[in-house]
C-alpha atoms as one frame of an Amber mdcrd trajectory, in Angstrom:
protein
 -25.634  31.513  67.687 -22.130  32.435  66.492 -21.982  34.212  63.189 -20.312
  32.302  60.384 -17.286  33.974  58.875 -17.553  35.107  55.272 -13.807  34.758
  54.853 -12.829  31.991  52.423 -11.197  29.050  54.256  -7.526  28.551  53.438
  -5.567  25.324  53.089  -3.771  24.211  56.247  -0.108  25.155  56.310   2.045
  22.327  55.004  -0.685  20.854  52.797  -1.223  21.329  49.094  -3.857  20.978
  46.403  -2.357  19.242  43.380  -3.728  20.020  39.918  -2.816  20.168  36.234
   0.743  19.298  35.217   1.747  18.746  38.874  -1.054  16.231  39.319  -0.036
  14.467  36.090   3.574  14.221  37.321   2.297  12.838  40.644   0.180  10.247
  38.814   3.110   9.346  36.566   5.214   8.477  39.632   2.475   6.241  41.042
   1.760   4.567  37.691   5.457   3.860  37.137   5.798   2.393  40.628   2.735
   0.199  40.080   4.061  -1.058  36.755   7.504  -1.921  38.166   6.223  -3.556
  41.343   4.175  -5.934  39.171   7.326  -6.877  37.244   8.941  -7.824  40.562
   5.741  -9.519  41.782   5.304  -7.370  44.875   1.798  -7.780  46.272  -0.321
  -4.659  46.561  -1.562  -3.924  50.085  -3.581  -1.154  51.744  -3.259  -0.081
  55.371  -5.173   2.201  57.769  -4.240   5.873  57.763  -4.222   5.794  61.572
  -2.999   3.270  64.136  -2.821   3.041  67.894  -0.145   5.484  69.017   1.838
   2.678  70.657   2.499   1.104  67.224   4.669   4.065  66.255   6.010   4.796
  69.745   7.317   1.230  70.085   8.638   0.871  66.553  10.045   4.325  65.808
  11.200   5.004  69.376   9.890   7.259  72.139  12.936   9.541  72.043  12.953
  10.205  68.289  11.834  13.561  66.907   9.089  11.825  64.926   7.413  10.457
  68.060   8.203  13.284  70.463   7.554  16.266  68.161   6.097  15.378  64.757
   3.226  12.902  65.141  -0.399  13.922  64.748  -1.904  12.104  67.745  -5.384
  12.434  69.230  -7.824  10.682  71.540 -10.880   9.146  69.961 -14.285   9.170
  71.629 -13.379   6.006  73.502 -10.349   7.677  75.067  -7.841   5.649  73.019
  -4.753   7.425  71.695  -4.545   7.192  67.922  -1.972   8.598  65.504  -2.066
   9.473  61.819   0.680   7.375  60.272   4.017   9.248  59.959   5.555   6.363
  57.966   4.517   3.012  56.499   6.839   0.412  58.004   5.406   0.259  61.526
   1.849  -0.241  60.283   2.997  -2.859  57.792   4.810  -4.748  60.566   1.687
  -4.575  62.741  -0.444  -5.887  59.856   2.028  -8.710  59.245   1.605  -9.847
  62.850  -2.119  -9.315  63.401  -3.213 -10.842  60.090  -1.036 -13.940  60.273
   0.883 -13.103  57.126   3.763 -15.218  58.428   2.175 -18.061  56.463   3.104
 -16.204  53.265   6.713 -15.495  54.266   8.731 -14.282  52.625   6.069 -11.767
  51.623   6.783  -8.914  49.210   4.510  -5.934  49.809   4.062  -2.619  48.026
   1.839   0.327  48.870   1.527   4.068  48.470  -0.529   6.825  50.053  -0.550
   9.831  52.393   1.542  10.231  55.541   1.483  12.956  58.187   4.187  14.738
  60.161   4.044  18.043  61.985   7.302  19.597  60.846   8.440  22.806  59.218
   7.200  22.827  55.621   9.946  23.333  53.050  10.740  22.567  49.439   9.519
  19.063  48.617   8.430  18.427  52.218   4.885  18.811  53.525   2.887  18.018
  56.652   0.667  15.778  54.580   2.906  14.061  52.058   2.803  10.879  50.009
   5.182   7.955  49.577   5.650   4.831  47.543   6.856   1.945  49.696   8.198
  -1.580  49.139   9.037  -4.207  51.782  10.211  -7.817  51.918   9.358  -9.476
  55.244  10.595 -12.883  56.294  13.694 -13.096  54.074  17.086 -13.065  55.789
  19.073 -13.586  52.585  21.109 -10.733  51.061  19.385 -11.465  47.754  16.271
  -9.798  49.189  18.251  -6.582  49.674  19.560  -6.821  46.118  16.078  -7.339
  44.683  14.676  -4.347  46.559  17.559  -2.132  45.480  17.312  -3.255  41.864
  13.597  -2.497  41.964  14.227   0.979  43.402  16.874   1.642  40.765  14.478
   0.592  37.992  11.684   2.831  39.333  14.028   5.829  39.304  15.319   5.044
  35.800  11.832   4.521  34.376  10.781   7.851  35.836  13.502   9.343  33.640
  15.498  10.662  36.611  19.216  10.602  35.780  22.511  11.244  37.586  21.404
   9.477  40.765  23.676   7.133  42.739  22.908   4.534  45.375  24.785   5.364
  48.606  25.303   2.157  50.559  26.548   1.147  53.991  26.380  -1.780  56.378
  25.454  -1.565  60.054  26.586  -5.135  60.671  24.734  -7.770  62.667  23.669
  -7.262  66.283  27.066  -7.972  67.832  28.950  -5.913  65.245  26.652  -2.948
  65.707  26.881  -3.073  69.504  30.686  -3.163  69.471  30.751  -0.245  67.021
  28.261   1.689  69.144  30.409   1.293  72.243  33.505   2.487  70.369  31.629
   5.548  69.077  30.505   6.473  72.589  34.101   6.306  73.835  35.359   8.367
  70.890  32.759  11.135  71.042  32.764  11.271  74.843  36.362  12.528  74.661
  35.199  15.600  72.684  31.695  15.868  74.136  32.017  19.524  75.081  32.814
  20.485  71.479  29.830  18.696  69.953  26.533  20.376  69.079  23.860  20.366
  71.769  21.814  17.853  69.763  24.741  15.451  69.455  25.531  15.768  73.147
  21.979  14.601  73.846  22.383  11.721  71.368  25.758  10.581  72.671  24.588
   7.923  75.121  21.241   7.029  73.543  21.922   7.175  69.815  25.599   7.814
  68.988  25.267   6.550  65.405  23.136   9.579  64.572  26.100  11.865  65.252
  27.724  10.422  62.117  25.105  11.972  59.831  24.967  15.324  61.634  25.128
  18.353  59.329  26.413  20.626  62.117  29.996  21.781  61.466  30.869  21.340
  65.125  30.179  17.615  64.742  31.505  17.124  61.229  35.081  17.975  62.226
  35.146  14.830  64.374  33.132  12.474  62.153  35.924  11.806  59.618  38.150
  10.177  62.274  35.376   8.353  64.132  35.580   4.538  64.361  34.324   2.782
  61.207  31.943  -0.162  61.186  34.348  -2.234  59.077  36.676  -2.631  62.072
  33.885  -4.362  64.025  32.188  -6.526  61.403  31.887 -10.222  62.135  32.769
 -12.643  59.369  29.080 -13.295  58.812  28.229  -9.590  58.572  31.112  -8.971
  56.170  30.004 -11.869  53.952  26.430 -10.522  53.943  27.553  -7.086  52.753
  29.849  -8.613  50.140  26.906 -10.608  48.780  24.799  -7.458  48.531  27.466
  -5.456  46.696  28.339  -8.292  44.300  24.631  -8.774  43.580  24.257  -5.072
  42.802  27.253  -5.219  40.469  25.713  -8.179  38.658  22.393  -6.310  38.345
  24.139  -3.233  36.946  23.123  -0.952  39.822  25.593   1.909  40.306  26.557
   2.352  43.967  29.137   3.958  46.226  30.154   3.257  49.801  28.889   5.821
  52.314  30.429   5.047  55.689  28.585   7.852  57.478  25.152   6.640  56.329
  23.451   5.184  59.409  20.124   4.272  60.932  19.917   5.158  64.602  17.270
   2.742  65.855  18.519  -0.477  67.393  16.433  -2.801  65.237  18.267  -1.817
  62.039  20.845  -4.337  60.825  23.137  -4.845  57.852  22.186  -2.818  54.771
  21.367   0.905  54.948  20.961   2.887  51.745  19.852   6.119  50.078  19.538
   7.127  46.440  20.996  10.639  46.129  21.341  12.899  43.053  24.950  13.443
  42.020  26.444  16.749  43.095  25.858  19.482  40.527  23.195  17.480  38.671
  19.860  18.972  37.639  18.126  16.785  40.221  20.417  17.998  43.008  19.832
  21.605  42.029  16.067  21.082  41.938  15.909  19.540  45.402  18.420  21.725
  47.223  19.221  20.509  50.729  16.480  17.844  50.616  18.659  15.640  48.450
  17.653  12.048  49.255  14.936  10.791  46.904  14.639   7.198  48.188  15.946
   5.494  51.291  15.644   2.417  53.442  17.426  -0.476  55.039  17.191  -3.825
  56.762  15.213  -3.804  60.025  15.532  -7.338  61.360  14.534  -6.371  64.920
  11.375  -4.314  64.315   8.728  -7.021  64.415  10.284  -8.425  67.569   9.948
  -4.954  69.188   6.205  -5.137  68.465   5.868  -8.416  70.339   6.336 -10.813
  67.424   9.027 -13.424  66.796  12.444 -12.445  65.450  11.694 -11.725  61.793
  14.104 -10.481  59.109  12.827  -7.636  56.937  14.084  -4.977  54.545  12.339
  -2.100  52.822  12.436   1.355  51.286  10.238   4.391  50.795  10.341   7.452
  48.527   8.439  10.714  48.598   6.056  11.052  45.646   6.157  14.869  45.731
   9.936  14.852  45.634  10.051  12.416  42.729   7.354  14.372  40.899   9.549
  17.483  41.112  12.204  15.617  39.137  10.201  13.904  36.390   9.476  17.120
  34.516   6.188  18.525  33.371   3.624  15.940  32.360   0.714  16.852  30.132
  -2.770  15.516  30.618  -3.629  12.209  29.009  -3.515  11.932  25.228  -6.611
  13.383  23.532  -7.471  11.948  20.130 -10.910  13.215  19.155 -13.223  16.067
  20.075 -16.878  15.748  19.065 -18.443  19.047  17.962 -22.244  18.898  17.670
 -24.207  21.664  15.952 -27.811  21.555  17.180 -29.774  19.427  19.647 -30.237
  16.498  17.267 -26.472  16.367  16.749 -25.935  16.358  20.511 -28.140  13.279
  20.730 -26.003  11.471  18.159 -22.795  12.564  19.937 -24.179  10.969  23.089
 -24.065   7.654  21.199 -20.693   8.183  19.496 -18.898   9.313  22.661 -19.233
   6.020  24.622 -18.659   3.993  21.445 -15.220   5.585  20.895 -14.294   5.498
  24.586 -15.261   1.830  24.888 -12.669   1.107  22.193 -10.010   2.923  24.210
  -9.993   6.092  22.101  -9.621   9.249  24.202 -12.570  11.466  23.321 -14.299
  14.598  24.609 -17.344  16.578  23.479 -17.258  20.352  23.022 -20.757  21.543
  23.933 -20.308  25.249  24.708 -20.033  28.262  22.377 -20.417  28.633  18.640
 -18.665  26.399  16.121 -15.586  28.642  15.939 -15.106  28.682  19.699 -15.607
  24.926  19.921 -12.942  24.394  17.282 -10.595  26.707  19.174 -11.134  24.717
  22.359 -10.434  21.462  20.513  -7.170  22.942  19.211  -6.096  24.284  22.610
  -6.839  20.886  24.204  -4.266  19.327  21.870  -6.702  16.996  20.138  -5.641
  15.360  16.883  -8.964  15.693  15.124 -12.439  17.168  15.437 -15.513  15.149
  14.533 -18.172  17.645  13.409 -21.858  16.730  13.310 -24.465  19.152  11.987
 -27.644  19.002   9.938 -25.847  17.934   6.736 -24.100  15.100   8.541 -27.332
  13.881  10.100 -29.001  13.746   6.684 -26.070  12.057   4.947 -25.344   9.568
   7.768 -21.718  10.672   7.759 -19.623  12.843  10.099 -16.961  15.345   9.072
 -13.495  14.572  10.462 -11.047  17.471  10.433  -7.323  16.986  11.089  -6.509
  19.825  13.476  -2.857  19.998  12.386  -3.213  19.913   8.592  -6.726  21.384
   8.376  -7.759  18.673   5.913 -11.112  17.030   6.366 -13.202  14.138   5.033
 -16.556  12.424   5.552 -16.850   9.111   7.415 -19.893   6.793   7.894 -21.543
   7.088  11.300 -22.426   3.390  11.345 -18.725   2.460  11.055 -17.945   4.552
  14.132 -20.762   3.008  16.170 -19.856  -0.571  15.169 -18.371  -1.916  18.408
 -17.052  -5.015  16.653 -14.376  -2.815  15.054 -11.377  -2.278  17.343  -9.579
   0.911  18.284  -6.804   0.766  15.687  -9.174   0.019  12.814 -11.618   2.740
  13.896  -8.856   5.273  14.258  -7.322   4.373  10.902 -10.742   4.693   9.255
 -11.353   8.135  10.765  -7.916   9.543   9.950  -7.194   7.848   6.613  -5.637
  10.218   4.095  -5.789  13.291   6.331  -2.519  15.203   6.370  -0.768  12.390
   4.539   0.229  10.825   7.874   0.064   7.311   9.229  -1.649   7.299  12.606
  -1.055   4.717  15.282  -3.347   4.303  18.252  -1.858   5.577  21.517  -3.253
   4.365  24.827  -4.401   6.980  27.311  -2.399   5.273  30.082   1.057   6.185
  28.746
């Protein structure tokens, strides 16, 4: 039998354990997203963490880096190739087809959860990472793009992230895109030998990707490359005009980004990214990983999975990256700490604790150390008040409430605390009345 190693196991490279203020910031992103998606009436959906490998190979593309280099794929015991999801959209499109969700079209879906890519870990990017995601499937109207973008803008604003601008481009309809693609191939073929090796490989298969290359050898030619506007059909131009006018009406700040592209053939019309303004605190915090939310219209994806031609548009944003920008978040608001002195007092605290929590009052019990240490822990936890129960309190039928900021204290009837007919605000006002000369308002623990 092999000997077990006594060495402590380490986390896998590119993964992280999230705790404390970081975990609170992470939760704040998710809670904000959930609140906003309800305002826009996006339906919550959950999807498998793994799919058949062909779902991603067919939708993302066999030649992309994601499929060829970054996917976590494995054979199950039945010999079937499965893949941990590297993104949401392909699985959502598969679910739309296999579950018959066409009957709900247009359907507005929102989800969040972990994704997996084997790539070099760096600031704000991990091998297991998390995203929030919103999609509208079955709507060909530009108003769907506007609604999604307005929703994304509101999520970012409600997270308190400032100095961020929507970068927007159009890829045109199918005919417009194909004419543009052909012109790009002709243009870059004339300077092929001066392009980066990666762009030389992309030239015939995916020339649009050369436009967003960060390599200086490519960038010197990008500025003069053919622009999509020269190839837009009247219909494609009208679609983009409707999107931009809708954004203006909604008060969403945007700028045209002609080099912003999506390389896969099923992308159409709107492509977008929300990027921190140069020199802003958000830009400095993220460094080179500047995009905080991105997406576009993918009218050809569901057709590539064997379904009917179906219009769709969506976006995704990394939770870790957003959490880096929202600032430090403290743990949920703590109102009262119960401090029992003696076993009999602990028994009474066991009744008071659920009574206060059932009213929505954030409460903990300090049960370790002497009275002084318990008071110190209550102070360090940031509680507003300590509720002390000892022998005197048990005899009198009253607890001692001490304001931890002013140091003032008073006695309060135990029966009034346990009375579940009295709501949170009234209970809180009764406990804190006259202490410190302040007026207390109940704060929910969800804020």
